[in-house]
Rosetta silent file (secondary structure, phi, psi, omega in degrees, C-alpha in Angstrom):
SEQUENCE: MNMKCETSIAATKADRTLDAIGLYCPVPILRTREEIEELEKGQVLEVLADDPAAEEDIVRWAKRTGNEVLSIEKKEGRLRILVKKG
SCORE:     score description
SCORE:     0.000 S_00000001
   1 L     0.000  122.015 -177.730  -38.251  -14.484   76.205 S_00000001
   2 L  -110.772  104.121 -179.520  -35.668  -11.777   75.477 S_00000001
   3 L  -119.108  141.925  175.675  -36.899   -8.346   76.517 S_00000001
   4 L   -97.954  138.838  175.237  -34.906   -5.140   76.828 S_00000001
   5 L   -93.505  132.610  176.775  -35.583   -2.787   79.686 S_00000001
   6 L   -88.164  146.649  175.467  -35.670    0.855   78.879 S_00000001
   7 L   -73.643  163.424 -178.020  -34.112    3.336   81.268 S_00000001
   8 L   -63.364  -33.685  179.556  -36.411    5.844   82.902 S_00000001
   9 L   -68.380  -47.665 -178.815  -34.924    8.630   80.748 S_00000001
  10 L   -63.057  -30.267  179.964  -35.456    6.726   77.501 S_00000001
  11 L   -86.107   -6.211 -179.323  -38.999    5.930   78.623 S_00000001
  12 L   -60.840  125.583  178.909  -39.707    9.557   79.529 S_00000001
  13 L   -93.088  129.895  178.640  -42.683   10.722   77.558 S_00000001
  14 L   -77.846  145.534  176.359  -42.567   14.268   76.306 S_00000001
  15 L   -81.865  -22.319 -178.391  -45.553   16.502   76.867 S_00000001
  16 E  -155.047  148.674  178.586  -44.750   18.361   73.631 S_00000001
  17 E  -121.400  134.591  172.970  -42.403   17.876   70.661 S_00000001
  18 E  -111.052  115.900  176.800  -40.542   20.529   68.733 S_00000001
  19 E   -94.512  103.042 -179.727  -39.333   19.386   65.311 S_00000001
  20 E  -108.573   20.920  177.356  -36.437   21.686   64.463 S_00000001
  21 L   -63.522  128.796 -179.780  -34.927   19.390   61.798 S_00000001
  22 L    88.158   -2.087  178.135  -33.538   21.524   58.978 S_00000001
  23 L  -102.558  142.551 -175.252  -33.523   24.697   61.068 S_00000001
  24 L  -123.459  160.067 -176.705  -30.229   26.365   61.943 S_00000001
  25 L   -43.553  129.551   10.167  -28.898   28.715   64.587 S_00000001
  26 L   -99.512    9.348 -171.192  -30.485   30.665   66.123 S_00000001
  27 H   -59.828  -45.678 -179.068  -33.913   29.244   65.141 S_00000001
  28 H   -56.168  -42.646 -179.376  -33.818   25.961   67.195 S_00000001
  29 H   -72.605  -35.035  177.059  -33.106   27.792   70.454 S_00000001
  30 H   -64.278  -43.967 -179.724  -35.632   30.536   69.731 S_00000001
  31 H   -68.234  -37.637  176.708  -38.311   27.933   68.988 S_00000001
  32 H   -58.772  -47.663  179.277  -37.314   25.955   72.120 S_00000001
  33 H   -60.065  -43.556  179.003  -37.823   29.023   74.251 S_00000001
  34 H   -63.323  -44.255 -176.418  -41.229   29.683   72.684 S_00000001
  35 H   -68.155  -40.123 -177.467  -42.381   26.071   73.116 S_00000001
  36 H   -66.669  -29.221  178.722  -41.228   25.768   76.751 S_00000001
  37 H   -65.151  -23.889 -178.786  -43.238   28.876   77.639 S_00000001
  38 L   -82.523  -10.574 -176.555  -46.386   26.968   76.631 S_00000001
  39 L   -95.743  159.191  174.286  -45.681   24.178   79.149 S_00000001
  40 L   -86.451  156.488  177.946  -46.443   23.939   82.853 S_00000001
  41 L   -55.378  133.410  179.323  -43.603   23.586   85.382 S_00000001
  42 L    94.775  -15.068  179.178  -42.381   19.974   85.431 S_00000001
  43 L   -78.643  162.002 -172.588  -43.561   19.163   81.924 S_00000001
  44 E  -117.008  133.178  175.227  -41.073   17.863   79.320 S_00000001
  45 E  -106.747  129.291  173.806  -40.292   19.253   75.853 S_00000001
  46 E   -98.756  123.741  179.682  -38.705   16.973   73.281 S_00000001
  47 E  -110.866  123.777  174.975  -36.518   18.865   70.802 S_00000001
  48 E  -107.402  125.781 -175.969  -35.525   17.160   67.555 S_00000001
  49 E  -148.934  157.874  173.162  -32.719   18.942   65.723 S_00000001
  50 L  -125.882    7.138  176.000  -29.904   18.419   63.269 S_00000001
  51 L   -82.638  118.358 -179.682  -28.038   21.684   63.832 S_00000001
  52 H   -55.433  -30.677 -178.621  -24.771   20.773   65.651 S_00000001
  53 H   -73.155  -18.280 -175.248  -24.955   24.085   67.569 S_00000001
  54 H   -60.515  -38.823 -179.019  -28.377   23.223   69.026 S_00000001
  55 H   -56.895  -58.168 -179.155  -26.926   20.938   71.704 S_00000001
  56 H   -63.471  -41.248 -179.200  -24.653   23.541   73.284 S_00000001
  57 H   -60.598  -45.830 -177.059  -27.168   26.335   72.784 S_00000001
  58 H   -69.503  -40.421  177.870  -29.976   24.430   74.544 S_00000001
  59 H   -61.058  -47.385 -179.295  -27.736   23.241   77.419 S_00000001
  60 H   -66.124  -42.620  178.636  -26.509   26.794   78.107 S_00000001
  61 H   -61.777  -41.479 -179.293  -30.003   28.269   77.756 S_00000001
  62 H   -62.755  -44.382  178.933  -31.474   25.683   80.142 S_00000001
  63 H   -62.865  -41.147 -178.484  -28.901   26.440   82.845 S_00000001
  64 H   -68.344  -30.182 -172.244  -29.444   30.162   82.458 S_00000001
  65 H  -105.653    1.118  178.230  -33.231   29.931   82.608 S_00000001
  66 L    81.973   17.314  174.711  -33.735   27.328   85.360 S_00000001
  67 L   -97.353  167.399 -175.199  -34.825   24.537   83.055 S_00000001
  68 E  -127.254  125.705  172.945  -33.268   21.049   83.124 S_00000001
  69 E   -81.690  116.227 -178.173  -31.859   18.993   80.250 S_00000001
  70 E   -82.210  -39.155  179.825  -32.879   15.449   81.096 S_00000001
  71 E  -160.507  156.813  175.104  -31.136   13.724   78.230 S_00000001
  72 E  -133.504  121.150  176.647  -29.360   14.221   74.912 S_00000001
  73 E  -116.345  133.659  177.461  -29.374   11.442   72.354 S_00000001
  74 E  -116.456  127.135  179.528  -27.304   11.611   69.173 S_00000001
  75 E  -151.107  122.087  176.405  -28.057    9.305   66.283 S_00000001
  76 L    51.483   45.857  177.135  -27.111    9.631   62.599 S_00000001
  77 L    77.150    7.861  178.886  -26.452   13.362   62.838 S_00000001
  78 E  -118.466  150.461  179.945  -29.673   14.095   64.667 S_00000001
  79 E  -111.740  143.918  167.503  -30.310   15.188   68.215 S_00000001
  80 E  -127.356  113.280 -175.726  -33.144   14.327   70.587 S_00000001
  81 E  -117.633  128.245  176.526  -33.033   16.552   73.622 S_00000001
  82 E  -104.125  124.739 -177.688  -35.465   16.294   76.511 S_00000001
  83 E  -120.344  124.778  178.628  -35.921   19.522   78.484 S_00000001
  84 E   -98.051  129.289 -178.108  -37.928   19.681   81.714 S_00000001
  85 L   -71.952  128.865 -179.776  -39.483   23.061   82.463 S_00000001
  86 L   -92.497    0.000    0.000  -38.218   24.462   85.763 S_00000001
């Protein structure tokens, strides 16, 4: 039996997903801010984006606002960012 183990980050289930595919700066970060406000402290927002600026924007915004970027996955020009509400 050949089974792969997922890391705890990869297995982290988001409480909410924001699909920002096709949206460009500054829309992904604005929508991220709106969506995170709807969550309770400790909940996780999954952000899907294809704007290259979204990664840096979300990382900087999270640091500034007390939220935590749990992971950033890049695949075929798309980003999957998990943000935990602080």
